[in-house]
C-alpha positions in Angstrom: 0.0 0.0 0.0 1.3 3.4 -0.9 1.5 5.7 2.1 0.8 9.4 1.8 3.8 11.7 1.8 4.6 13.8 4.9 3.7 17.0 3.1 0.3 15.5 2.0 -0.3 14.4 5.6 0.4 17.9 7.0 -1.8 19.5 4.5 -4.6 17.1 5.1 -4.3 17.5 8.8 -4.5 21.3 8.5 -7.4 21.1 6.1 -9.3 18.8 8.6 -9.2 21.6 11.1 -11.4 23.8 8.8 -9.1 26.8 9.4 -7.3 29.2 7.2 -9.5 28.9 4.1 -9.0 31.8 1.7 -11.6 33.5 -0.3 -11.5 31.8 -3.6 -9.6 28.5 -4.4 -7.9 26.9 -1.4 -4.6 26.1 -3.2 -1.3 25.3 -1.5 1.7 27.5 -2.2 3.7 26.3 -5.2 6.8 27.7 -6.9 6.2 31.2 -8.0 5.7 31.5 -11.8 7.3 34.7 -13.0 7.3 35.9 -16.6 10.2 37.8 -18.1 13.9 37.8 -17.1 15.2 37.7 -13.5 15.5 41.1 -11.8 17.6 41.5 -8.7 17.2 44.8 -6.8 19.6 45.6 -4.0 18.5 46.5 -0.5 20.0 46.8 3.0 18.5 45.5 6.3 18.4 47.7 9.3 19.4 44.6 11.3 22.9 45.1 9.9 23.3 48.0 12.3 21.7 46.2 15.3 24.3 47.4 17.8 24.1 51.1 16.6 20.4 51.4 17.1 19.5 52.4 20.6 22.9 54.1 21.2 22.3 57.7 22.0 22.8 59.7 18.8 24.3 56.8 16.9 21.5 55.7 14.5 17.7 55.8 14.2 15.4 54.6 11.4 15.6 58.0 9.7 19.3 57.9 9.8 19.3 54.4 8.4 17.2 55.5 5.4 19.7 58.3 4.9 22.5 55.7 4.9 20.8 53.7 2.2 20.3 56.8 0.0 24.0 57.8 0.5 25.2 54.4 -0.6 23.0 54.0 -3.6 20.9 51.2 -2.2 17.4 51.0 -3.8 15.6 49.3 -0.9 15.6 49.6 2.9 14.3 46.8 5.1 13.1 48.3 8.3 13.5 45.7 11.0 10.7 46.1 13.6 13.0 45.8 16.6 14.5 49.2 16.0 11.4 51.4 15.7 10.7 54.0 18.3 8.8 52.6 21.3 5.8 54.8 20.7 4.7 53.8 17.2 1.7 55.7 15.9 0.4 56.4 12.5 2.0 59.9 12.4 5.4 58.4 13.1 5.0 55.7 10.4 3.9 58.2 7.9 6.9 60.4 8.6 9.1 57.3 7.9 7.2 56.7 4.6 7.6 60.4 3.6 11.3 60.5 4.5 12.0 57.4 2.4 10.1 58.7 -0.5 11.9 62.0 -0.5 15.2 60.2 -0.3 14.4 58.1 -3.3 14.5 54.9 -1.2 11.9 52.1 -1.4 10.8 50.5 1.8 11.3 46.9 0.7 9.7 45.4 3.7 10.0 44.9 7.5 10.8 42.0 9.8 9.2 40.7 13.0 10.2 38.2 15.6 7.5 35.6 16.4 7.0 31.9 17.4 4.1 30.0 15.9 5.3 26.6 17.1 3.2 27.0 20.3 0.3 25.2 21.9 -3.2 26.7 21.4 -3.8 29.4 24.0 -3.1 33.0 25.0 0.6 33.0 24.0 0.0 31.8 20.5 -3.0 34.1 20.1 -0.8 37.0 21.1 1.9 36.0 18.6 -0.7 36.0 15.8 -2.1 39.3 17.0 1.4 40.9 17.0 2.1 39.8 13.4 -1.3 41.2 12.3 -0.5 44.5 14.2 2.7 44.7 12.1 0.8 44.1 9.0 -1.1 47.2 9.8 2.2 49.1 10.3 3.6 47.8 7.0 0.4 48.8 5.2 0.7 52.4 6.6 4.4 52.6 5.5 3.7 51.0 2.1 6.0 48.0 2.8 4.9 45.1 0.7 6.6 42.3 2.7 7.1 41.1 6.2 9.7 38.5 7.3 8.2 36.1 9.8 9.6 33.1 11.7 8.1 29.6 12.3 9.7 29.2 15.7 10.9 26.4 17.9 8.5 23.9 19.6 7.6 25.0 23.1 5.9 22.2 25.1 4.7 20.5 21.9 5.5 17.4 19.9 7.2 18.3 16.6 4.3 17.3 14.3 1.8 19.3 16.4 4.1 22.3 16.4 4.3 22.2 12.6 0.5 22.0 12.3 0.1 25.0 14.7 2.6 26.9 12.6 0.7 26.2 9.3 -2.7 27.2 10.8 -1.2 30.4 12.3 0.5 31.3 9.0 -2.8 30.8 7.1 -4.6 33.0 9.6 -2.0 35.8 9.2 -1.7 35.4 5.5 -5.5 35.8 5.2 -5.2 39.2 7.0 -2.0 40.3 5.3 -3.4 39.5 1.9 -6.4 41.7 2.6 -3.8 44.5 2.9 -1.8 43.5 -0.1 1.2 42.3 1.9 3.3 39.2 1.5 4.6 37.1 4.4 8.0 35.5 3.9 8.8 32.6 6.2 12.5 32.5 6.9 14.7 29.5 7.2 15.6 30.4 10.7 16.3 27.3 12.7 13.7 25.7 14.9 11.2 23.6 12.8 12.5 25.1 9.5 16.2 24.5 10.0 16.3 22.1 7.0 15.1 22.9 3.4 12.6 20.1 3.2 11.0 21.1 6.5 10.7 24.7 5.3 9.1 23.6 2.0 6.7 21.3 3.8 5.2 24.2 5.7 5.2 26.7 2.9 3.6 24.3 0.5 0.9 23.5 3.0 -0.1 27.1 3.6 -3.1 27.8 1.4 -2.5 31.4 0.4 -1.1 33.2 -2.6 0.4 35.7 -0.1 2.8 33.2 1.4 6.4 32.7 0.3 9.9 32.2 1.6 12.2 34.9 3.1 15.4 33.2 1.9 18.3 33.8 4.2 21.5 32.7 2.5 23.4 32.2 5.7 20.9 30.1 7.7 21.2 26.7 6.2 23.9 24.9 8.3 23.4 21.7 6.3 25.6 19.4 4.2 24.9 21.5 1.1 23.8 25.0 1.9 24.0 26.2 -1.7 22.0 23.3 -2.9 19.3 23.9 -0.3 19.1 27.5 -1.2 18.6 26.6 -4.9 15.8 24.2 -3.8 14.0 27.0 -2.0 14.7 29.9 -4.3 11.6 29.3 -6.5 9.4 30.2 -3.5 11.3 33.3 -2.5 9.4 36.6 -2.1 12.5 38.3 -0.4 16.1 37.4 -0.1 18.5 38.3 2.7 22.2 37.8 1.8 24.7 37.1 4.6 28.4 37.5 3.9 29.2 34.2 5.4 28.0 30.6 4.9 28.6 27.5 7.0 28.4 23.8 6.1 27.4 21.3 8.8 30.3 20.7 11.1 32.6 23.2 9.4 33.7 26.8 10.2 32.1 29.8 8.6 33.5 30.9 5.2 32.9 34.0 3.1 29.9 33.5 0.9 30.3 33.3 -2.9 28.1 36.3 -3.8 28.4 35.4 -7.5 27.1 31.9 -6.9 24.2 33.2 -4.8 23.3 35.6 -7.6 23.5 32.8 -10.1 21.1 30.6 -8.0 18.6 33.5 -7.9 18.8 34.1 -11.6 18.3 30.4 -12.4 15.1 30.5 -10.3 14.0 33.6 -12.3 13.8 35.5 -9.0 12.4 39.1 -9.4 12.7 41.1 -6.2 14.9 42.5 -3.5 18.3 41.0 -2.6 18.9 42.5 0.9 22.3 42.6 2.5 21.9 41.6 6.2 25.4 42.0 7.6 26.1 39.8 10.7 29.9 39.2 10.4 32.4 40.6 12.9 33.7 44.0 12.5 32.4 47.5 12.3 29.4 47.5 9.9 29.9 51.1 9.0 33.3 50.2 7.6 32.5 46.8 6.1 29.1 47.3 4.6 30.0 49.7 1.8 32.3 47.1 0.2 29.7 44.4 0.5 27.1 46.6 -1.0 29.4 47.3 -4.0 30.0 43.6 -4.4 26.2 42.8 -4.3 25.5 45.6 -6.8 28.1 44.2 -9.1 26.5 40.8 -9.3 22.9 42.0 -9.2 
């Protein structure tokens, strides 16, 4: 007897809950079909300056946008962690205005969350927080939000995966109503491996779901191969300057090879430098931006 695949099992299990149905056909996420040639647009993530944010007078979100403009970067990814504590519509509109006048596109934002949780108040709050940032992204005109799957907390792995899928469908339904994509990042936990990430993304029944492909987060036997496997589902790409095979030390990433992988998948979108290596980012980032722009 032929047994159902794990992906089919997960999708059937979620469908059986009667949750997450979209208006229109309830189709799972499949590789994105893009017409025309590949188009790689460079961007910079605010997370690259994570230590500078919060230091008195060092950097704020307006200064980060200025930095992107000064270095000829088309897009700015505005990581949610570094916004002012008091976020209101007026503040978000000021950011939108500032970016527009600087000629910088707000490519998206990024949140921290965990959907691999038991049903209850904590998971409900995680979903509400993501939806709250959907509203913020909509106000700023940001078309994409990076989200996490998370790590199981008091749950068996298969149940954690199911909870994540249901939560993503709920959030995608809301995000889609605002015209915003959610990109699930390969960020450890239940999506540390490429197949595990694809199982979840393919099970989410929403055209607003995709992968936020982080080039430095697969610590597998073949990181480049795993990136190529996931690239057809990418709605945003974050490039790290280092890459690490399982059991080996970090090495400098081959930016040309990464660009080739994206072109082969016919990717059309932002390629965002997210600098996490050692050293002063203010000194290191200009050189990496130049290298990224050369290959993109």
